[in-house]
C-alpha positions in Angstrom: -43.5 39.5 -27.1 -45.8 40.6 -24.3 -46.8 39.0 -21.0 -49.6 36.5 -20.9 -52.9 38.2 -21.4 -55.8 37.5 -19.1 -59.1 36.6 -20.6 -62.8 36.6 -20.2 -64.7 34.5 -17.7 -68.4 33.8 -18.5 -70.3 34.4 -21.7 -70.9 38.1 -21.2 -74.7 38.1 -21.0 -76.2 40.7 -18.6 -77.7 39.4 -15.4 -81.5 39.3 -15.6 -83.1 42.4 -14.2 -79.8 44.1 -13.3 -78.4 47.1 -15.2 -74.7 47.9 -15.0 -72.8 50.9 -16.3 -71.3 50.7 -19.7 -67.9 51.3 -18.3 -66.7 50.3 -14.9 -63.5 49.8 -12.9 -62.9 46.6 -11.0 -59.8 47.5 -9.0 -59.9 44.2 -7.0 -60.1 42.0 -10.1 -57.1 40.1 -11.4 -58.8 39.2 -14.6 -61.1 40.8 -17.2 -64.7 39.7 -16.6 -68.0 40.4 -18.2 -69.6 40.2 -14.7 -69.0 42.5 -11.8 -66.9 41.1 -9.0 -69.9 41.2 -6.7 -72.1 39.1 -9.0 -71.7 35.4 -9.8 -72.0 34.4 -13.4 -74.1 31.4 -14.5 -70.9 29.5 -15.2 -69.3 30.5 -11.9 -71.8 30.3 -9.0 -71.0 32.0 -5.7 -68.2 30.4 -3.8 -66.8 28.7 -6.8 -63.2 29.3 -7.8 -62.9 31.3 -11.0 -60.0 30.3 -13.2 -58.9 33.1 -15.6 -58.1 32.2 -19.1 -56.6 34.1 -22.1 -58.6 36.2 -24.5 -58.3 33.7 -27.3 -59.1 36.2 -30.0 -55.9 38.2 -29.1 -53.8 35.1 -29.7 -55.6 34.4 -32.9 -55.1 38.0 -34.1 -51.4 37.9 -33.2 -50.9 34.5 -34.9 -52.7 35.6 -38.0 -50.5 38.7 -38.2 -47.3 36.6 -38.0 -48.6 34.2 -40.6 -49.4 37.1 -42.9 -45.8 38.4 -42.3 -44.4 35.1 -43.5 -46.8 35.1 -46.5 -46.0 38.5 -47.8 -42.3 38.3 -47.2 -41.8 34.9 -48.8 -44.5 34.9 -51.5 -44.4 38.6 -52.3 -41.5 38.2 -54.8 -43.5 35.7 -56.8 -46.8 37.4 -56.3 -46.3 41.2 -56.6 -50.0 41.7 -55.6 -49.1 40.3 -52.2 -46.1 42.6 -51.9 -46.0 46.1 -50.4 -47.1 49.1 -52.4 -44.1 50.6 -54.1 -44.7 54.0 -52.6 -48.2 55.4 -52.4 -51.4 53.4 -51.9 -52.0 50.2 -49.9 -52.0 46.5 -50.5 -52.9 43.6 -48.1 -49.2 43.5 -47.1 -49.3 47.1 -45.9 -51.8 46.2 -43.2 -49.6 43.6 -41.5 -47.1 45.7 -39.6 -49.7 48.2 -38.2 -51.8 45.2 -37.1 -48.8 43.9 -35.0 -48.3 47.4 -33.5 -52.0 47.6 -32.8 -52.2 44.3 -30.9 -49.1 45.2 -28.9 -51.0 48.3 -27.7 -54.0 46.2 -26.8 -51.9 43.7 -24.8 -50.0 46.5 -23.1 -53.3 47.9 -21.7 -54.0 44.5 -20.1 -50.4 43.8 -18.9 -49.8 47.1 -17.1 -53.2 46.9 -15.4 -51.7 44.1 -13.2 -48.2 45.5 -12.4 -48.8 46.2 -8.7 -47.1 45.7 -5.4 -48.6 45.3 -1.9 -47.5 47.9 0.6 -47.4 47.7 4.4 -51.1 48.3 4.7 -51.7 45.3 2.4 -53.2 47.6 -0.2 -52.4 47.4 -3.9 -50.6 50.5 -5.1 -49.0 51.0 -8.5 -45.2 50.6 -8.6 -44.4 52.8 -11.5 -40.7 52.6 -11.1 -40.7 48.8 -11.4 -43.1 48.9 -14.3 -40.9 51.4 -16.1 -37.8 49.3 -15.6 -39.5 46.2 -17.0 -40.8 48.1 -20.0 -37.4 49.7 -20.7 -35.5 46.3 -20.4 -38.0 44.6 -22.7 -37.7 47.4 -25.3 -33.9 47.4 -25.1 -33.8 43.6 -25.6 -36.2 43.8 -28.5 -34.2 46.6 -30.1 -30.9 44.7 -29.8 -32.5 41.6 -31.2 -33.7 43.6 -34.1 -30.2 45.0 -34.8 -28.7 41.5 -34.7 -31.4 40.0 -37.0 -32.1 42.9 -39.3 -29.0 45.0 -39.2 -27.2 43.1 -41.9 -25.3 40.6 -39.8 -27.4 37.6 -41.0 -27.6 37.5 -44.8 -30.7 35.4 -45.2 -31.7 32.6 -47.5 -29.4 31.6 -50.4 -26.4 33.2 -48.6 -24.6 31.0 -46.1 -22.3 33.8 -45.0 -22.7 36.2 -42.1 -21.2 39.4 -40.7 -21.5 43.1 -41.2 -19.2 46.1 -41.4 -20.1 48.3 -38.5 -19.8 51.3 -40.8 -22.8 49.9 -42.7 -24.9 48.3 -40.0 -28.6 49.1 -40.2 -29.8 50.4 -36.9 -33.5 50.4 -37.5 -35.9 47.7 -38.6 -39.2 46.0 -37.8 -38.3 44.8 -34.4 -36.7 48.1 -33.5 -39.9 49.9 -34.6 -41.9 47.6 -32.4 -39.5 48.2 -29.5 -39.9 52.0 -29.8 -43.7 51.9 -30.2 -44.1 49.5 -27.3 -41.9 51.7 -25.0 -43.7 54.9 -25.8 -47.1 53.3 -25.3 -45.9 51.6 -22.1 -44.5 54.7 -20.5 -47.7 56.6 -21.3 -49.7 53.8 -19.7 -47.5 53.7 -16.6 -47.2 57.5 -16.0 -50.1 59.3 -17.7 -53.2 57.3 -16.6 -55.2 59.0 -13.9 -55.8 56.9 -10.8 -59.6 57.2 -10.9 -62.4 54.7 -11.0 -64.3 54.4 -14.3 -68.1 54.4 -14.0 -69.1 56.5 -17.0 -67.9 57.6 -20.4 -66.8 60.9 -18.9 -64.6 59.2 -16.3 -63.2 56.9 -19.0 -62.1 59.9 -21.0 -60.6 61.6 -17.9 -58.6 58.5 -17.0 -56.9 58.2 -20.3 -57.1 61.8 -21.6 -53.4 62.5 -21.3 -52.5 59.5 -23.4 -54.7 60.8 -26.2 -53.0 64.2 -25.9 -49.6 62.5 -26.3 -50.8 60.6 -29.4 -52.1 63.9 -30.9 -48.9 65.7 -30.1 -46.8 63.0 -31.7 -49.0 63.2 -34.8 -48.8 67.0 -34.9 -45.0 66.8 -34.6 -44.8 64.3 -37.4 -47.1 66.4 -39.7 -45.2 69.5 -38.9 -41.8 68.0 -39.8 -43.2 66.1 -42.8 -44.7 69.2 -44.4 -42.6 71.9 -43.0 -39.0 70.6 -42.9 -36.8 72.0 -45.6 -35.1 69.2 -47.6 -31.9 70.5 -49.2 -30.0 69.0 -52.0 -28.1 65.8 -51.0 -25.7 63.3 -52.5 -25.0 59.6 -52.0 -22.6 56.9 -53.0 -23.6 54.1 -55.3 -21.8 50.8 -55.8 -21.6 50.2 -59.6 -21.1 46.4 -59.3 -24.7 45.9 -58.5 -26.1 43.4 -61.1 -29.4 45.2 -61.4 -28.6 48.8 -60.7 -25.8 49.5 -63.1 -24.0 52.8 -63.7 -21.7 53.5 -66.6 -18.5 54.1 -64.5 -15.4 52.1 -64.9 -14.7 49.0 -62.8 -16.3 48.7 -59.3 -15.6 52.3 -58.3 -17.9 54.2 -56.0 -19.9 56.9 -57.9 -21.3 60.0 -56.3 -24.9 61.1 -57.2 -26.5 64.4 -56.5 -30.2 64.7 -55.8 -31.8 68.1 -56.4 -34.4 69.0 -53.8 -34.6 72.3 -52.1 -38.3 71.9 -51.2 -40.7 71.6 -48.3 -43.6 69.2 -48.0 -42.6 66.8 -50.8 -44.1 63.3 -50.4 -42.1 61.7 -53.3 -39.2 59.2 -52.8 -36.2 61.6 -53.3 -37.1 64.7 -51.3 -39.3 63.8 -48.4 -38.6 64.7 -44.8 -38.6 61.1 -43.6 -35.6 60.2 -45.6 -33.9 63.6 -44.9 -34.1 63.0 -41.1 -32.6 59.6 -41.4 -29.7 60.8 -43.6 -28.9 63.6 -41.2 -29.2 61.6 -37.9 -28.3 58.1 -38.9 -26.2 58.6 -42.0 -26.6 57.2 -45.5 -24.5 54.1 -44.8 -26.9 52.9 -42.1 -30.1 52.9 -44.1 -31.9 50.1 -46.0 -30.2 49.5 -49.3 -33.1 48.0 -51.2 -36.1 50.2 -50.5 -39.5 49.5 -51.9 -39.5 52.5 -54.3 -37.1 50.5 -56.5 -40.3 48.7 -57.7 -41.9 51.9 -58.9 -42.3 52.6 -62.7 -39.5 55.1 -62.5 -37.1 52.6 -61.2 -38.0 49.2 -62.6 -39.0 47.9 -66.0 -40.8 45.0 -64.1 -42.8 47.3 -61.9 -44.5 46.6 -59.5 -41.7 44.0 -59.1 -38.0 44.6 -58.9 -36.1 44.7 -62.1 -33.5 46.5 -64.2 -33.6 50.3 -64.4 -35.6 51.7 -67.3 -33.9 54.2 -69.7 -33.3 57.6 -68.2 -34.2 56.4 -64.7 -33.7 59.1 -62.0 -30.6 58.9 -59.8 -32.6 58.5 -56.6 -33.6 55.0 -57.7 -30.2 54.0 -56.5 -30.4 55.7 -53.2 -30.9 54.0 -49.8 -34.1 54.7 -47.8 -35.2 53.1 -44.5 -38.9 52.1 -44.4 -38.6 51.9 -40.6 -36.9 55.3 -40.2 -37.0 57.6 -37.2 -39.7 60.0 -38.2 -42.0 57.3 -39.6 -41.5 55.3 -36.5 -42.8 58.2 -34.4 -46.1 58.0 -36.4 -46.1 54.2 -36.1 -46.0 54.4 -32.4 -49.4 56.1 -32.5 -50.8 52.8 -33.8 -49.8 51.3 -30.4 -51.8 54.1 -28.7 -54.8 53.2 -30.9 -54.3 49.6 -29.6 -54.2 50.9 -26.0 -57.6 52.5 -26.4 -59.1 49.2 -27.6 -57.4 47.4 -24.7 -58.9 50.0 -22.3 -62.3 49.2 -23.6 -61.6 45.5 -23.0 -60.6 46.2 -19.4 -63.5 48.5 -18.4 -66.5 47.1 -20.4 -68.1 44.3 -18.5 -70.2 42.8 -21.3 -69.5 41.7 -24.9 -72.1 44.0 -26.5 -70.7 47.3 -25.2 -67.2 46.2 -26.0 -68.0 45.4 -29.6 -70.2 48.6 -29.9 -67.3 50.8 -28.8 -64.8 49.0 -30.9 -67.1 49.3 -33.9 -67.5 53.0 -33.3 -63.7 53.6 -32.9 -62.9 51.5 -36.0 -65.4 53.3 -38.1 -64.1 56.8 -37.0 -60.5 55.8 -37.7 -61.2 54.3 -41.1 -63.4 57.2 -42.3 -60.9 59.7 -41.0 -58.2 58.0 -42.9 -60.1 58.2 -46.2 -61.0 61.8 -45.5 -57.4 62.8 -45.0 -56.5 60.9 -48.2 -59.1 62.9 -50.1 -57.7 66.1 -48.6 -54.2 65.4 -50.0 -52.5 63.2 -47.4 -52.0 59.9 -49.4 -51.7 56.5 -47.9 -48.0 55.6 -47.7 -46.4 52.9 -45.6 -42.8 54.0 -46.3 -43.7 57.5 -44.9 -46.3 56.1 -42.5 -48.6 59.1 -43.2 -51.4 60.0 -40.7 -54.0 58.8 -43.2 -52.2 55.5 -43.5 -52.1 55.2 -39.7 -55.8 55.9 -39.3 -56.8 53.5 -42.1 -54.7 50.6 -40.9 -55.6 51.2 -37.2 -59.3 51.2 -38.1 -59.0 48.0 -40.2 -57.1 46.4 -37.3 -59.9 47.3 -35.0 -62.5 45.8 -37.4 -60.4 42.6 -37.5 -60.2 42.4 -33.8 -63.9 43.0 -33.5 -64.6 40.2 -36.0 -62.3 37.7 -34.3 -63.5 38.6 -30.8 -67.1 37.9 -31.9 -66.3 34.6 -33.5 -63.8 33.2 -31.1 -64.8 34.7 -27.7 -68.5 35.5 -28.0 -69.9 32.6 -30.0 -67.0 30.4 -29.0 -66.0 29.1 -32.5 -62.3 28.3 -31.7 -61.4 25.1 -33.6 -61.0 26.7 -37.1 -58.5 29.2 -35.6 -56.6 26.9 -33.3 -53.5 26.9 -35.6 -53.3 30.7 -35.4 -54.0 30.7 -31.7 -51.0 28.4 -31.1 -48.8 30.6 -33.3 -50.0 33.7 -31.4 -49.0 32.3 -28.1 -45.4 32.1 -29.4 -45.4 35.0 -31.8 -41.9 36.2 -31.1 -40.1 32.9 -31.6 -42.0 32.2 -34.8 -41.3 35.7 -36.2 -37.6 35.4 -35.4 -37.1 31.9 -36.8 -39.5 32.2 -39.8 -40.0 35.8 -40.8 -36.4 36.7 -40.1 -35.3 33.5 -42.0 -33.1 32.2 -39.2 -34.5 28.6 -39.4 -34.4 28.2 -43.2 -30.9 29.6 -43.3 -29.8 27.1 -40.7 -31.4 24.2 -42.6 -29.8 25.4 -45.9 -26.4 25.1 -44.2 -26.8 21.3 -44.5 -26.6 20.4 -48.2 -25.4 17.6 -50.5 -22.4 18.3 -52.7 -23.8 21.8 -53.7 -25.4 24.5 -51.6 -28.5 24.4 -53.9 -29.1 20.8 -52.8 -30.7 21.5 -49.5 -34.0 20.6 -47.9 -35.5 24.0 -48.2 -34.7 24.7 -51.9 -35.4 21.2 -53.0 -38.9 21.2 -51.3 -39.7 24.5 -53.0 -38.5 23.2 -56.4 -40.5 20.1 -56.0 -43.7 22.0 -55.4 -43.0 24.3 -58.3 -42.6 21.1 -60.5 -45.8 19.6 -59.1 -47.8 22.8 -59.8 -46.1 23.4 -63.1 -45.7 27.0 -62.0 -43.0 28.9 -60.1 -45.6 31.3 -58.7 -48.1 28.6 -57.5 -45.3 26.4 -56.3 -43.8 29.2 -54.2 -47.2 30.0 -52.8 -47.8 26.3 -51.9 -44.3 26.2 -50.3 -45.1 29.3 -48.1 -48.5 27.9 -47.0 -46.7 24.7 -46.1 -44.2 26.8 -44.2 -46.9 28.5 -42.2 -48.6 25.2 -41.3 -45.2 23.9 -40.2 -44.7 26.9 -37.8 -48.3 26.5 -36.5 -47.6 22.9 -35.6 -44.2 23.9 -34.1 -46.0 26.5 -32.0 -48.5 23.8 -31.0 -45.6 21.6 -29.8 -44.2 24.5 -27.7 -47.6 25.1 -26.3 -48.0 21.5 -25.3 -44.7 21.6 -23.6 -45.5 24.9 -21.8 -42.7 26.8 -23.6 -43.3 30.5 -24.3 -40.5 32.8 -25.4 -40.9 36.3 -24.1 -38.5 39.2 -23.5 
């Protein structure tokens, strides 16, 4: 999804008897090094060619995130504990999407460090126009891909049909959110970074101060709208033929339901500002039809799983709601800015120890701040993407990057993570084919006599029989699926094939 990321040369130990600043610029470098450009490392004596390599932990982080996406999407139905929280609170699944946004920000900080041209004087100068064009084209491609894959055109597993009524196409989704967050972070990185050298903590803050201001402004705009926007009463249409969400109206007619709101600052499913903005700007028909709050106790007898409506269920249980809506996507973009900061530390810190120290400090501040906001009344909520949720998930993502960086790049333990590293090198194609269910849907198109007799369903049924359990069989099937995609990514890596936008 992003350009190839440069990596570390050398082991990061300080030269004996030589003190270097904690943060420093190396404008003539084309790679991220733990040694100054003027000092040879033990592994690269003077005069030797230094071959850059990738920061392996970034690939592992990205691959692990995609693997978790597959796990929670495909096994969450059988294991509700692996699924997203129905509304408030967090589960393991709720950390996956922010982690992907976080690593996009980290990678962007590295990628845009190298977008330069050479002028007539043979001096490197930033070409902001070219960089902006590249970022915009990449974001547009990603957004269009998201509309095609997640807008309703492809109907997923167990449904061999395709097509969508444009009056009901879903404009937003996971890839669209990634595209918007990436673009906002990229534009900030291109246009708002001061062209000064970094030789101290103060100069580091000065260089990226405007990016932090933008992140704070986005957060303030989100909080202001979330708590201050007046949500009026609204109505929606519901299809009565739905097998789970039944309404006692004749035939298959469309019923109208009125939701009573008239409030400000509500964080519940029916009357929050996030849903209100989407209904006004996008329209009810273009929102997600099966929102996560249908697994709440108010809306499902099988909560925290989907199920029939309980007696006297509120009407809003039938309403659409987009978990990747406009207002929540603004807040999600701030997670990319958090990743930018971690990437800047990787760029300017020349040794492993200060990098990890600054990452540890930032991760701790983010996580503690998230819990403090939660105690002050701002709950964790992925559907709303609250500020507390952004801070918590950003901090946990930072801790995970710190851990992987130490294991993979500092003490050089790579073999246990090689499968995830391969997957991370081709994260986009694996996500599209696996997490968006393109590949299993294509495989299911080849069946024997009956659509149920296909390789995908038969394999899952066989594992459920072997384990004498639908839940454990499904989990085994998903683990097998993840291993398959790791090996497929290995094959692509061996062939030198990397899909990027």
